[in-house]
PDB file of N, CA, C and O in Angstrom:
ATOM      1  N   MET A   1      71.036  94.695  82.550  1.00  0.00           N
ATOM      2  CA  MET A   1      72.391  94.320  82.753  1.00  0.00           C
ATOM      3  C   MET A   1      72.859  93.651  81.561  1.00  0.00           C
ATOM      4  O   MET A   1      74.039  93.497  81.876  1.00  0.00           O
ATOM      5  N   GLU A   2      72.800  93.393  80.972  1.00  0.00           N
ATOM      6  CA  GLU A   2      73.564  93.060  79.506  1.00  0.00           C
ATOM      7  C   GLU A   2      73.670  94.299  78.727  1.00  0.00           C
ATOM      8  O   GLU A   2      74.089  93.988  77.612  1.00  0.00           O
ATOM      9  N   ASP A   3      73.532  95.205  78.789  1.00  0.00           N
ATOM     10  CA  ASP A   3      73.500  96.355  77.943  1.00  0.00           C
ATOM     11  C   ASP A   3      75.137  97.065  78.968  1.00  0.00           C
ATOM     12  O   ASP A   3      76.155  97.673  78.635  1.00  0.00           O
ATOM     13  N   PHE A   4      74.753  96.705  79.858  1.00  0.00           N
ATOM     14  CA  PHE A   4      76.041  97.545  81.040  1.00  0.00           C
ATOM     15  C   PHE A   4      77.280  96.618  80.367  1.00  0.00           C
ATOM     16  O   PHE A   4      78.392  97.032  80.038  1.00  0.00           O
ATOM     17  N   ASP A   5      76.746  95.203  80.258  1.00  0.00           N
ATOM     18  CA  ASP A   5      78.435  94.344  80.026  1.00  0.00           C
ATOM     19  C   ASP A   5      78.680  94.751  78.948  1.00  0.00           C
ATOM     20  O   ASP A   5      79.801  95.243  79.068  1.00  0.00           O
ATOM     21  N   LEU A   6      78.271  94.907  77.665  1.00  0.00           N
ATOM     22  CA  LEU A   6      78.228  95.173  76.540  1.00  0.00           C
ATOM     23  C   LEU A   6      79.211  96.600  76.184  1.00  0.00           C
ATOM     24  O   LEU A   6      80.368  96.734  75.787  1.00  0.00           O
ATOM     25  N   LEU A   7      78.014  97.648  76.577  1.00  0.00           N
ATOM     26  CA  LEU A   7      78.874  98.889  76.418  1.00  0.00           C
ATOM     27  C   LEU A   7      80.184  98.991  77.172  1.00  0.00           C
ATOM     28  O   LEU A   7      80.923  99.764  76.562  1.00  0.00           O
ATOM     29  N   ASN A   8      80.898  98.389  78.535  1.00  0.00           N
ATOM     30  CA  ASN A   8      81.936  98.315  79.294  1.00  0.00           C
ATOM     31  C   ASN A   8      82.623  97.619  78.221  1.00  0.00           C
ATOM     32  O   ASN A   8      83.668  98.108  77.789  1.00  0.00           O
ATOM     33  N   GLU A   9      82.012  96.171  77.572  1.00  0.00           N
ATOM     34  CA  GLU A   9      82.938  95.953  76.497  1.00  0.00           C
ATOM     35  C   GLU A   9      83.475  96.386  75.701  1.00  0.00           C
ATOM     36  O   GLU A   9      84.593  95.889  75.558  1.00  0.00           O
ATOM     37  N   LEU A  10      83.153  97.365  74.834  1.00  0.00           N
ATOM     38  CA  LEU A  10      82.963  98.126  73.671  1.00  0.00           C
ATOM     39  C   LEU A  10      83.512  99.438  73.868  1.00  0.00           C
ATOM     40  O   LEU A  10      83.644 100.200  72.910  1.00  0.00           O
ATOM     41  N   ALA A  11      83.914  99.830  75.285  1.00  0.00           N
ATOM     42  CA  ALA A  11      84.609 100.921  75.803  1.00  0.00           C
ATOM     43  C   ALA A  11      83.603 101.737  75.427  1.00  0.00           C
ATOM     44  O   ALA A  11      84.128 102.701  74.870  1.00  0.00           O
ATOM     45  N   LEU A  12      82.087 101.887  75.444  1.00  0.00           N
ATOM     46  CA  LEU A  12      81.009 103.099  75.338  1.00  0.00           C
ATOM     47  C   LEU A  12      80.847 103.577  76.465  1.00  0.00           C
ATOM     48  O   LEU A  12      80.891 102.827  77.440  1.00  0.00           O
ATOM     49  N   THR A  13      80.575 105.213  76.640  1.00  0.00           N
ATOM     50  CA  THR A  13      79.828 105.809  77.886  1.00  0.00           C
ATOM     51  C   THR A  13      78.632 105.087  78.140  1.00  0.00           C
ATOM     52  O   THR A  13      77.857 104.741  77.248  1.00  0.00           O
ATOM     53  N   GLN A  14      78.477 104.861  79.331  1.00  0.00           N
ATOM     54  CA  GLN A  14      76.768 104.632  79.973  1.00  0.00           C
ATOM     55  C   GLN A  14      76.481 105.670  79.834  1.00  0.00           C
ATOM     56  O   GLN A  14      77.071 106.748  79.907  1.00  0.00           O
ATOM     57  N   PRO A  15      75.222 105.266  79.552  1.00  0.00           N
ATOM     58  CA  PRO A  15      73.946 106.405  79.335  1.00  0.00           C
ATOM     59  C   PRO A  15      73.998 107.169  80.293  1.00  0.00           C
ATOM     60  O   PRO A  15      74.428 106.629  81.312  1.00  0.00           O
ATOM     61  N   THR A  16      73.661 108.496  80.409  1.00  0.00           N
ATOM     62  CA  THR A  16      73.345 109.463  81.480  1.00  0.00           C
ATOM     63  C   THR A  16      71.960 109.799  81.888  1.00  0.00           C
ATOM     64  O   THR A  16      71.353 109.725  82.957  1.00  0.00           O
ATOM     65  N   LEU A  17      71.641 110.210  80.630  1.00  0.00           N
ATOM     66  CA  LEU A  17      70.136 111.075  80.230  1.00  0.00           C
ATOM     67  C   LEU A  17      68.742 110.136  80.603  1.00  0.00           C
ATOM     68  O   LEU A  17      68.507 109.218  79.818  1.00  0.00           O
ATOM     69  N   ASP A  18      67.944 110.297  81.596  1.00  0.00           N
ATOM     70  CA  ASP A  18      66.831 109.503  81.251  1.00  0.00           C
ATOM     71  C   ASP A  18      65.699 110.147  80.405  1.00  0.00           C
ATOM     72  O   ASP A  18      64.611 109.584  80.284  1.00  0.00           O
ATOM     73  N   GLU A  19      65.880 110.915  80.031  1.00  0.00           N
ATOM     74  CA  GLU A  19      65.275 111.336  78.386  1.00  0.00           C
ATOM     75  C   GLU A  19      66.000 112.125  77.725  1.00  0.00           C
ATOM     76  O   GLU A  19      66.787 112.916  78.244  1.00  0.00           O
ATOM     77  N   GLY A  20      65.782 111.972  76.323  1.00  0.00           N
ATOM     78  CA  GLY A  20      66.725 112.471  75.385  1.00  0.00           C
ATOM     79  C   GLY A  20      67.655 111.502  74.671  1.00  0.00           C
ATOM     80  O   GLY A  20      67.604 110.280  74.809  1.00  0.00           O
ATOM     81  N   SER A  21      68.560 112.201  73.849  1.00  0.00           N
ATOM     82  CA  SER A  21      69.608 111.692  72.908  1.00  0.00           C
ATOM     83  C   SER A  21      71.338 111.695  73.484  1.00  0.00           C
ATOM     84  O   SER A  21      71.913 112.741  73.784  1.00  0.00           O
ATOM     85  N   GLU A  22      71.683 110.966  73.525  1.00  0.00           N
ATOM     86  CA  GLU A  22      73.423 111.450  74.105  1.00  0.00           C
ATOM     87  C   GLU A  22      74.413 110.314  73.185  1.00  0.00           C
ATOM     88  O   GLU A  22      74.117 109.130  73.023  1.00  0.00           O
ATOM     89  N   TYR A  23      75.228 110.763  72.825  1.00  0.00           N
ATOM     90  CA  TYR A  23      76.491 110.323  72.308  1.00  0.00           C
ATOM     91  C   TYR A  23      77.314 109.442  73.173  1.00  0.00           C
ATOM     92  O   TYR A  23      78.008 109.917  74.072  1.00  0.00           O
ATOM     93  N   LEU A  24      77.264 108.352  72.959  1.00  0.00           N
ATOM     94  CA  LEU A  24      78.029 107.106  73.660  1.00  0.00           C
ATOM     95  C   LEU A  24      79.488 106.330  73.218  1.00  0.00           C
ATOM     96  O   LEU A  24      80.151 105.526  73.873  1.00  0.00           O
ATOM     97  N   GLY A  25      79.783 107.011  71.538  1.00  0.00           N
ATOM     98  CA  GLY A  25      81.154 106.847  71.684  1.00  0.00           C
ATOM     99  C   GLY A  25      81.516 106.404  70.624  1.00  0.00           C
ATOM    100  O   GLY A  25      80.601 106.471  69.803  1.00  0.00           O
ATOM    101  N   ARG A  26      82.945 105.728  70.001  1.00  0.00           N
ATOM    102  CA  ARG A  26      82.940 105.457  69.006  1.00  0.00           C
ATOM    103  C   ARG A  26      83.231 104.083  69.048  1.00  0.00           C
ATOM    104  O   ARG A  26      83.734 103.837  70.144  1.00  0.00           O
ATOM    105  N   VAL A  27      83.113 102.748  68.119  1.00  0.00           N
ATOM    106  CA  VAL A  27      83.760 101.688  68.378  1.00  0.00           C
ATOM    107  C   VAL A  27      84.447 101.124  67.027  1.00  0.00           C
ATOM    108  O   VAL A  27      83.802 100.729  66.056  1.00  0.00           O
ATOM    109  N   LEU A  28      86.046 101.151  67.131  1.00  0.00           N
ATOM    110  CA  LEU A  28      86.533 100.529  66.416  1.00  0.00           C
ATOM    111  C   LEU A  28      86.530  99.170  66.170  1.00  0.00           C
ATOM    112  O   LEU A  28      86.560  98.422  67.148  1.00  0.00           O
ATOM    113  N   MET A  29      86.493  98.585  64.780  1.00  0.00           N
ATOM    114  CA  MET A  29      86.355  96.790  64.727  1.00  0.00           C
ATOM    115  C   MET A  29      87.002  96.679  63.639  1.00  0.00           C
ATOM    116  O   MET A  29      87.133  97.532  62.761  1.00  0.00           O
ATOM    117  N   GLU A  30      87.712  94.880  63.704  1.00  0.00           N
ATOM    118  CA  GLU A  30      88.427  94.833  62.505  1.00  0.00           C
ATOM    119  C   GLU A  30      88.502  95.174  61.424  1.00  0.00           C
ATOM    120  O   GLU A  30      89.454  95.259  60.649  1.00  0.00           O
ATOM    121  N   ASP A  31      86.895  95.503  61.291  1.00  0.00           N
ATOM    122  CA  ASP A  31      86.845  95.705  59.613  1.00  0.00           C
ATOM    123  C   ASP A  31      85.802  96.874  59.496  1.00  0.00           C
ATOM    124  O   ASP A  31      84.831  96.627  58.781  1.00  0.00           O
ATOM    125  N   GLY A  32      85.858  98.104  60.088  1.00  0.00           N
ATOM    126  CA  GLY A  32      85.254  99.114  60.535  1.00  0.00           C
ATOM    127  C   GLY A  32      85.420  99.800  61.685  1.00  0.00           C
ATOM    128  O   GLY A  32      86.219  99.622  62.604  1.00  0.00           O
ATOM    129  N   GLU A  33      84.199 100.961  61.461  1.00  0.00           N
ATOM    130  CA  GLU A  33      83.887 101.382  63.014  1.00  0.00           C
ATOM    131  C   GLU A  33      82.610 101.876  62.583  1.00  0.00           C
ATOM    132  O   GLU A  33      82.180 102.010  61.438  1.00  0.00           O
ATOM    133  N   SER A  34      81.866 102.220  64.127  1.00  0.00           N
ATOM    134  CA  SER A  34      80.270 102.450  64.534  1.00  0.00           C
ATOM    135  C   SER A  34      80.935 103.677  65.504  1.00  0.00           C
ATOM    136  O   SER A  34      81.951 103.598  66.195  1.00  0.00           O
ATOM    137  N   TRP A  35      80.046 104.812  65.330  1.00  0.00           N
ATOM    138  CA  TRP A  35      79.650 105.493  66.613  1.00  0.00           C
ATOM    139  C   TRP A  35      78.085 105.184  66.572  1.00  0.00           C
ATOM    140  O   TRP A  35      77.322 104.789  65.690  1.00  0.00           O
ATOM    141  N   VAL A  36      77.920 105.593  68.129  1.00  0.00           N
ATOM    142  CA  VAL A  36      76.825 104.628  68.877  1.00  0.00           C
ATOM    143  C   VAL A  36      75.764 106.173  69.182  1.00  0.00           C
ATOM    144  O   VAL A  36      76.328 107.214  68.844  1.00  0.00           O
ATOM    145  N   ASP A  37      74.839 106.275  69.566  1.00  0.00           N
ATOM    146  CA  ASP A  37      74.007 107.388  69.581  1.00  0.00           C
ATOM    147  C   ASP A  37      73.133 106.401  70.540  1.00  0.00           C
ATOM    148  O   ASP A  37      73.112 105.194  70.299  1.00  0.00           O
ATOM    149  N   VAL A  38      72.310 107.036  71.795  1.00  0.00           N
ATOM    150  CA  VAL A  38      71.313 106.594  72.023  1.00  0.00           C
ATOM    151  C   VAL A  38      70.182 107.562  72.555  1.00  0.00           C
ATOM    152  O   VAL A  38      70.516 108.626  73.076  1.00  0.00           O
ATOM    153  N   THR A  39      68.528 107.131  72.404  1.00  0.00           N
ATOM    154  CA  THR A  39      68.132 107.845  72.378  1.00  0.00           C
ATOM    155  C   THR A  39      66.611 107.344  73.622  1.00  0.00           C
ATOM    156  O   THR A  39      65.769 106.484  73.363  1.00  0.00           O
ATOM    157  N   LYS A  40      66.661 108.001  74.624  1.00  0.00           N
ATOM    158  CA  LYS A  40      65.719 107.526  75.922  1.00  0.00           C
ATOM    159  C   LYS A  40      64.704 108.429  75.892  1.00  0.00           C
ATOM    160  O   LYS A  40      64.857 109.633  76.098  1.00  0.00           O
ATOM    161  N   HIS A  41      63.184 107.642  75.526  1.00  0.00           N
ATOM    162  CA  HIS A  41      62.355 107.764  76.309  1.00  0.00           C
ATOM    163  C   HIS A  41      61.867 107.241  76.831  1.00  0.00           C
ATOM    164  O   HIS A  41      61.142 106.561  76.104  1.00  0.00           O
ATOM    165  N   MET A  42      61.625 106.895  78.431  1.00  0.00           N
ATOM    166  CA  MET A  42      61.532 105.907  79.137  1.00  0.00           C
ATOM    167  C   MET A  42      60.467 105.303  79.110  1.00  0.00           C
ATOM    168  O   MET A  42      59.625 106.158  78.836  1.00  0.00           O
ATOM    169  N   PRO A  43      59.954 104.282  79.235  1.00  0.00           N
ATOM    170  CA  PRO A  43      61.172 102.926  79.297  1.00  0.00           C
ATOM    171  C   PRO A  43      61.175 102.988  77.811  1.00  0.00           C
ATOM    172  O   PRO A  43      60.339 102.196  77.376  1.00  0.00           O
ATOM    173  N   LEU A  44      61.672 103.499  77.061  1.00  0.00           N
ATOM    174  CA  LEU A  44      61.783 103.141  75.529  1.00  0.00           C
ATOM    175  C   LEU A  44      63.325 103.713  75.160  1.00  0.00           C
ATOM    176  O   LEU A  44      63.753 104.729  75.706  1.00  0.00           O
ATOM    177  N   LYS A  45      63.912 103.148  74.427  1.00  0.00           N
ATOM    178  CA  LYS A  45      65.300 103.089  73.938  1.00  0.00           C
ATOM    179  C   LYS A  45      65.816 102.429  72.877  1.00  0.00           C
ATOM    180  O   LYS A  45      65.943 101.257  72.523  1.00  0.00           O
ATOM    181  N   CYS A  46      66.172 103.905  72.315  1.00  0.00           N
ATOM    182  CA  CYS A  46      66.139 103.827  71.325  1.00  0.00           C
ATOM    183  C   CYS A  46      67.868 103.784  70.372  1.00  0.00           C
ATOM    184  O   CYS A  46      68.658 104.447  71.044  1.00  0.00           O
ATOM    185  N   TRP A  47      68.459 103.301  69.286  1.00  0.00           N
ATOM    186  CA  TRP A  47      69.622 103.176  69.299  1.00  0.00           C
ATOM    187  C   TRP A  47      70.274 103.930  68.015  1.00  0.00           C
ATOM    188  O   TRP A  47      69.508 103.668  67.087  1.00  0.00           O
ATOM    189  N   ASP A  48      71.126 104.585  67.626  1.00  0.00           N
ATOM    190  CA  ASP A  48      71.552 105.244  66.236  1.00  0.00           C
ATOM    191  C   ASP A  48      72.881 104.778  66.210  1.00  0.00           C
ATOM    192  O   ASP A  48      73.583 104.645  67.213  1.00  0.00           O
ATOM    193  N   PHE A  49      73.301 104.470  64.772  1.00  0.00           N
ATOM    194  CA  PHE A  49      74.133 103.770  64.513  1.00  0.00           C
ATOM    195  C   PHE A  49      75.267 104.696  63.047  1.00  0.00           C
ATOM    196  O   PHE A  49      74.789 105.030  61.963  1.00  0.00           O
ATOM    197  N   SER A  50      76.071 104.815  63.269  1.00  0.00           N
ATOM    198  CA  SER A  50      76.867 105.392  62.055  1.00  0.00           C
ATOM    199  C   SER A  50      77.539 104.394  61.490  1.00  0.00           C
ATOM    200  O   SER A  50      78.607 104.959  61.252  1.00  0.00           O
ATOM    201  N   VAL A  51      77.670 103.163  61.062  1.00  0.00           N
ATOM    202  CA  VAL A  51      78.500 102.543  60.557  1.00  0.00           C
ATOM    203  C   VAL A  51      79.837 102.636  59.295  1.00  0.00           C
ATOM    204  O   VAL A  51      79.306 103.073  58.273  1.00  0.00           O
ATOM    205  N   PHE A  52      80.794 102.471  59.139  1.00  0.00           N
ATOM    206  CA  PHE A  52      81.186 103.012  58.578  1.00  0.00           C
ATOM    207  C   PHE A  52      82.542 101.692  58.228  1.00  0.00           C
ATOM    208  O   PHE A  52      83.465 101.509  59.023  1.00  0.00           O
ATOM    209  N   ALA A  53      82.402 100.954  56.999  1.00  0.00           N
ATOM    210  CA  ALA A  53      83.029  99.357  56.445  1.00  0.00           C
ATOM    211  C   ALA A  53      84.944 100.341  56.303  1.00  0.00           C
ATOM    212  O   ALA A  53      85.208 101.521  56.071  1.00  0.00           O
ATOM    213  N   ALA A  54      85.802  99.195  56.563  1.00  0.00           N
ATOM    214  CA  ALA A  54      86.863  99.334  56.733  1.00  0.00           C
ATOM    215  C   ALA A  54      87.291 100.000  55.259  1.00  0.00           C
ATOM    216  O   ALA A  54      87.924 101.055  55.291  1.00  0.00           O
ATOM    217  N   ASP A  55      86.899  99.301  53.746  1.00  0.00           N
ATOM    218  CA  ASP A  55      86.911  98.976  52.791  1.00  0.00           C
ATOM    219  C   ASP A  55      86.548 100.896  52.354  1.00  0.00           C
ATOM    220  O   ASP A  55      86.682 101.304  51.200  1.00  0.00           O
ATOM    221  N   GLY A  56      86.106 101.800  53.497  1.00  0.00           N
ATOM    222  CA  GLY A  56      85.757 103.372  53.118  1.00  0.00           C
ATOM    223  C   GLY A  56      84.710 103.255  51.943  1.00  0.00           C
ATOM    224  O   GLY A  56      84.435 104.362  51.480  1.00  0.00           O
ATOM    225  N   LYS A  57      83.983 102.086  51.277  1.00  0.00           N
ATOM    226  CA  LYS A  57      83.433 102.596  50.336  1.00  0.00           C
ATOM    227  C   LYS A  57      81.878 102.671  50.771  1.00  0.00           C
ATOM    228  O   LYS A  57      81.011 103.181  50.061  1.00  0.00           O
ATOM    229  N   ARG A  58      81.679 102.169  51.863  1.00  0.00           N
ATOM    230  CA  ARG A  58      80.211 101.949  52.701  1.00  0.00           C
ATOM    231  C   ARG A  58      79.848 102.416  53.643  1.00  0.00           C
ATOM    232  O   ARG A  58      80.516 102.147  54.641  1.00  0.00           O
ATOM    233  N   GLN A  59      78.713 103.278  53.813  1.00  0.00           N
ATOM    234  CA  GLN A  59      78.488 103.973  55.066  1.00  0.00           C
ATOM    235  C   GLN A  59      76.837 103.846  55.425  1.00  0.00           C
ATOM    236  O   GLN A  59      76.044 104.013  54.499  1.00  0.00           O
ATOM    237  N   TYR A  60      76.489 103.639  56.365  1.00  0.00           N
ATOM    238  CA  TYR A  60      75.330 102.906  56.949  1.00  0.00           C
ATOM    239  C   TYR A  60      74.948 104.020  57.930  1.00  0.00           C
ATOM    240  O   TYR A  60      75.710 104.311  58.852  1.00  0.00           O
ATOM    241  N   GLN A  61      73.505 104.793  57.701  1.00  0.00           N
ATOM    242  CA  GLN A  61      73.336 105.060  58.976  1.00  0.00           C
ATOM    243  C   GLN A  61      71.792 103.975  59.190  1.00  0.00           C
ATOM    244  O   GLN A  61      71.015 103.627  58.300  1.00  0.00           O
ATOM    245  N   VAL A  62      71.722 103.560  61.038  1.00  0.00           N
ATOM    246  CA  VAL A  62      70.683 102.735  61.314  1.00  0.00           C
ATOM    247  C   VAL A  62      70.079 103.268  61.921  1.00  0.00           C
ATOM    248  O   VAL A  62      70.834 104.168  62.290  1.00  0.00           O
ATOM    249  N   SER A  63      68.956 103.467  62.479  1.00  0.00           N
ATOM    250  CA  SER A  63      67.987 103.687  63.548  1.00  0.00           C
ATOM    251  C   SER A  63      67.382 102.411  63.702  1.00  0.00           C
ATOM    252  O   SER A  63      67.048 101.685  62.765  1.00  0.00           O
ATOM    253  N   THR A  64      67.226 102.111  65.135  1.00  0.00           N
ATOM    254  CA  THR A  64      66.143 101.133  65.648  1.00  0.00           C
ATOM    255  C   THR A  64      65.149 101.489  66.390  1.00  0.00           C
ATOM    256  O   THR A  64      65.247 102.655  66.773  1.00  0.00           O
ATOM    257  N   GLY A  65      63.941 100.764  66.852  1.00  0.00           N
ATOM    258  CA  GLY A  65      63.132 100.835  67.561  1.00  0.00           C
ATOM    259  C   GLY A  65      63.576 100.543  68.661  1.00  0.00           C
ATOM    260  O   GLY A  65      64.754 100.221  68.822  1.00  0.00           O
ATOM    261  N   SER A  66      62.568 100.614  69.763  1.00  0.00           N
ATOM    262  CA  SER A  66      63.391 100.278  71.216  1.00  0.00           C
ATOM    263  C   SER A  66      63.823  98.855  70.986  1.00  0.00           C
ATOM    264  O   SER A  66      63.470  98.016  70.157  1.00  0.00           O
ATOM    265  N   GLY A  67      64.700  98.838  71.981  1.00  0.00           N
ATOM    266  CA  GLY A  67      65.707  97.543  72.503  1.00  0.00           C
ATOM    267  C   GLY A  67      66.450  97.573  73.187  1.00  0.00           C
ATOM    268  O   GLY A  67      66.496  98.610  73.849  1.00  0.00           O
ATOM    269  N   ASP A  68      67.515  96.477  73.486  1.00  0.00           N
ATOM    270  CA  ASP A  68      69.129  96.808  74.153  1.00  0.00           C
ATOM    271  C   ASP A  68      69.652  96.806  72.978  1.00  0.00           C
ATOM    272  O   ASP A  68      69.238  96.345  71.914  1.00  0.00           O
ATOM    273  N   LEU A  69      70.888  97.530  73.336  1.00  0.00           N
ATOM    274  CA  LEU A  69      71.962  97.296  72.289  1.00  0.00           C
ATOM    275  C   LEU A  69      72.130  96.357  71.852  1.00  0.00           C
ATOM    276  O   LEU A  69      72.152  96.194  70.632  1.00  0.00           O
ATOM    277  N   ALA A  70      72.338  95.236  72.883  1.00  0.00           N
ATOM    278  CA  ALA A  70      72.679  93.533  72.765  1.00  0.00           C
ATOM    279  C   ALA A  70      71.820  93.299  71.274  1.00  0.00           C
ATOM    280  O   ALA A  70      72.328  92.942  70.211  1.00  0.00           O
ATOM    281  N   ASP A  71      70.874  93.501  71.439  1.00  0.00           N
ATOM    282  CA  ASP A  71      69.627  93.289  70.105  1.00  0.00           C
ATOM    283  C   ASP A  71      70.363  93.592  69.042  1.00  0.00           C
ATOM    284  O   ASP A  71      70.728  92.819  68.156  1.00  0.00           O
ATOM    285  N   TYR A  72      70.563  94.658  69.136  1.00  0.00           N
ATOM    286  CA  TYR A  72      71.361  94.696  67.697  1.00  0.00           C
ATOM    287  C   TYR A  72      72.717  95.220  67.542  1.00  0.00           C
ATOM    288  O   TYR A  72      72.774  96.276  66.912  1.00  0.00           O
ATOM    289  N   TRP A  73      73.494  94.880  67.839  1.00  0.00           N
ATOM    290  CA  TRP A  73      74.919  95.112  68.034  1.00  0.00           C
ATOM    291  C   TRP A  73      75.628  93.819  67.000  1.00  0.00           C
ATOM    292  O   TRP A  73      76.648  93.954  66.325  1.00  0.00           O
ATOM    293  N   PRO A  74      74.853  92.679  67.089  1.00  0.00           N
ATOM    294  CA  PRO A  74      75.449  91.777  66.284  1.00  0.00           C
ATOM    295  C   PRO A  74      75.428  92.319  64.389  1.00  0.00           C
ATOM    296  O   PRO A  74      76.394  92.401  63.631  1.00  0.00           O
ATOM    297  N   THR A  75      73.893  92.616  64.088  1.00  0.00           N
ATOM    298  CA  THR A  75      73.748  93.566  63.161  1.00  0.00           C
ATOM    299  C   THR A  75      74.647  94.506  62.703  1.00  0.00           C
ATOM    300  O   THR A  75      75.062  94.441  61.546  1.00  0.00           O
ATOM    301  N   VAL A  76      75.049  95.496  63.573  1.00  0.00           N
ATOM    302  CA  VAL A  76      76.077  96.284  63.151  1.00  0.00           C
ATOM    303  C   VAL A  76      77.339  95.814  63.128  1.00  0.00           C
ATOM    304  O   VAL A  76      78.160  96.586  62.635  1.00  0.00           O
ATOM    305  N   GLU A  77      77.679  94.925  63.459  1.00  0.00           N
ATOM    306  CA  GLU A  77      79.269  94.019  63.257  1.00  0.00           C
ATOM    307  C   GLU A  77      79.211  93.612  62.086  1.00  0.00           C
ATOM    308  O   GLU A  77      80.256  93.616  61.435  1.00  0.00           O
ATOM    309  N   GLN A  78      77.845  93.092  61.410  1.00  0.00           N
ATOM    310  CA  GLN A  78      77.794  92.502  60.423  1.00  0.00           C
ATOM    311  C   GLN A  78      77.740  92.904  59.403  1.00  0.00           C
ATOM    312  O   GLN A  78      78.044  92.195  58.443  1.00  0.00           O
ATOM    313  N   LEU A  79      77.268  94.389  59.236  1.00  0.00           N
ATOM    314  CA  LEU A  79      77.340  95.712  58.528  1.00  0.00           C
ATOM    315  C   LEU A  79      78.767  95.897  58.207  1.00  0.00           C
ATOM    316  O   LEU A  79      79.172  95.623  57.078  1.00  0.00           O
ATOM    317  N   ALA A  80      79.507  96.315  59.064  1.00  0.00           N
ATOM    318  CA  ALA A  80      81.107  96.426  58.729  1.00  0.00           C
ATOM    319  C   ALA A  80      82.308  95.624  58.722  1.00  0.00           C
ATOM    320  O   ALA A  80      83.531  95.762  58.676  1.00  0.00           O
ATOM    321  N   ASP A  81      81.226  94.525  58.802  1.00  0.00           N
ATOM    322  CA  ASP A  81      81.931  93.149  58.273  1.00  0.00           C
ATOM    323  C   ASP A  81      81.773  92.792  56.936  1.00  0.00           C
ATOM    324  O   ASP A  81      82.222  91.744  56.471  1.00  0.00           O
ATOM    325  N   GLY A  82      80.968  93.867  56.116  1.00  0.00           N
ATOM    326  CA  GLY A  82      80.501  93.196  54.761  1.00  0.00           C
ATOM    327  C   GLY A  82      80.178  91.801  54.632  1.00  0.00           C
ATOM    328  O   GLY A  82      80.541  90.970  53.800  1.00  0.00           O
ATOM    329  N   MET A  83      79.380  91.717  55.685  1.00  0.00           N
ATOM    330  CA  MET A  83      78.508  90.291  55.981  1.00  0.00           C
ATOM    331  C   MET A  83      76.921  90.423  55.684  1.00  0.00           C
ATOM    332  O   MET A  83      76.104  89.503  55.656  1.00  0.00           O
ATOM    333  N   LEU A  84      76.739  91.528  55.513  1.00  0.00           N
ATOM    334  CA  LEU A  84      75.131  92.022  55.230  1.00  0.00           C
ATOM    335  C   LEU A  84      75.034  93.487  54.581  1.00  0.00           C
ATOM    336  O   LEU A  84      75.376  94.444  55.275  1.00  0.00           O
ATOM    337  N   ILE A  85      74.669  93.651  53.533  1.00  0.00           N
ATOM    338  CA  ILE A  85      75.146  94.121  52.556  1.00  0.00           C
ATOM    339  C   ILE A  85      72.967  94.666  52.536  1.00  0.00           C
ATOM    340  O   ILE A  85      72.029  93.888  52.356  1.00  0.00           O
ATOM    341  N   VAL A  86      72.911  95.958  52.753  1.00  0.00           N
ATOM    342  CA  VAL A  86      71.485  96.298  52.677  1.00  0.00           C
ATOM    343  C   VAL A  86      71.328  97.945  51.142  1.00  0.00           C
ATOM    344  O   VAL A  86      72.086  98.865  50.834  1.00  0.00           O
ATOM    345  N   SER A  87      70.337  97.619  50.783  1.00  0.00           N
ATOM    346  CA  SER A  87      70.248  98.317  49.271  1.00  0.00           C
ATOM    347  C   SER A  87      68.815  98.823  49.517  1.00  0.00           C
ATOM    348  O   SER A  87      68.068  98.284  50.334  1.00  0.00           O
ATOM    349  N   MET A  88      68.471  99.890  48.766  1.00  0.00           N
ATOM    350  CA  MET A  88      67.457 100.489  49.361  1.00  0.00           C
ATOM    351  C   MET A  88      66.936 100.720  47.625  1.00  0.00           C
ATOM    352  O   MET A  88      67.552 101.364  46.776  1.00  0.00           O
ATOM    353  N   VAL A  89      65.644  99.987  47.447  1.00  0.00           N
ATOM    354  CA  VAL A  89      65.558  99.836  45.981  1.00  0.00           C
ATOM    355  C   VAL A  89      64.154 101.345  45.622  1.00  0.00           C
ATOM    356  O   VAL A  89      63.313 101.324  46.521  1.00  0.00           O
ATOM    357  N   ASP A  90      63.979 102.051  44.956  1.00  0.00           N
ATOM    358  CA  ASP A  90      62.873 103.125  44.842  1.00  0.00           C
ATOM    359  C   ASP A  90      61.867 102.778  43.786  1.00  0.00           C
ATOM    360  O   ASP A  90      62.128 102.609  42.595  1.00  0.00           O
ATOM    361  N   GLY A  91      60.789 102.699  44.302  1.00  0.00           N
ATOM    362  CA  GLY A  91      59.608 102.843  42.881  1.00  0.00           C
ATOM    363  C   GLY A  91      58.759 101.739  43.742  1.00  0.00           C
ATOM    364  O   GLY A  91      58.899 101.480  44.937  1.00  0.00           O
ATOM    365  N   GLU A  92      57.676 101.055  42.645  1.00  0.00           N
ATOM    366  CA  GLU A  92      56.634 100.091  43.132  1.00  0.00           C
ATOM    367  C   GLU A  92      57.419  98.609  43.384  1.00  0.00           C
ATOM    368  O   GLU A  92      58.018  98.152  42.411  1.00  0.00           O
ATOM    369  N   PRO A  93      57.438  97.911  44.536  1.00  0.00           N
ATOM    370  CA  PRO A  93      57.983  96.788  44.560  1.00  0.00           C
ATOM    371  C   PRO A  93      57.236  95.878  43.612  1.00  0.00           C
ATOM    372  O   PRO A  93      56.044  95.702  43.360  1.00  0.00           O
ATOM    373  N   ALA A  94      58.561  95.283  43.108  1.00  0.00           N
ATOM    374  CA  ALA A  94      58.262  93.904  41.942  1.00  0.00           C
ATOM    375  C   ALA A  94      57.630  92.879  42.406  1.00  0.00           C
ATOM    376  O   ALA A  94      57.789  92.700  43.613  1.00  0.00           O
ATOM    377  N   GLU A  95      56.765  91.919  41.695  1.00  0.00           N
ATOM    378  CA  GLU A  95      56.091  90.460  42.128  1.00  0.00           C
ATOM    379  C   GLU A  95      57.469  89.881  41.919  1.00  0.00           C
ATOM    380  O   GLU A  95      58.419  90.353  41.294  1.00  0.00           O
ATOM    381  N   PRO A  96      57.331  88.487  42.741  1.00  0.00           N
ATOM    382  CA  PRO A  96      58.319  87.391  42.871  1.00  0.00           C
ATOM    383  C   PRO A  96      58.475  86.727  41.371  1.00  0.00           C
ATOM    384  O   PRO A  96      57.511  86.584  40.619  1.00  0.00           O
ATOM    385  N   ALA A  97      59.401  86.461  41.144  1.00  0.00           N
ATOM    386  CA  ALA A  97      59.999  85.869  39.463  1.00  0.00           C
ATOM    387  C   ALA A  97      59.316  84.283  40.059  1.00  0.00           C
ATOM    388  O   ALA A  97      59.371  83.280  39.348  1.00  0.00           O
TER     389      ALA A  97
END
């Protein structure tokens, strides 16, 4: 039920598919925007986000494991706000200093 309320609050479409992927819409935020897709393989529900920071310099593609939108939405907001920066490092893991 929590996802139903959050989807309404964000003005996203309610998912209609029992199986497969579905685009639910775009959320404009003060510091960016996110496009939201859901993939359902009942009972699993996975999320995909394209997150664009307002400065136009950062874009993130985020795919989740199974869970509710409410589990992941705070992180999406942090990415858009620049409060969470993720970098990928290639190569062997470094030993802690």
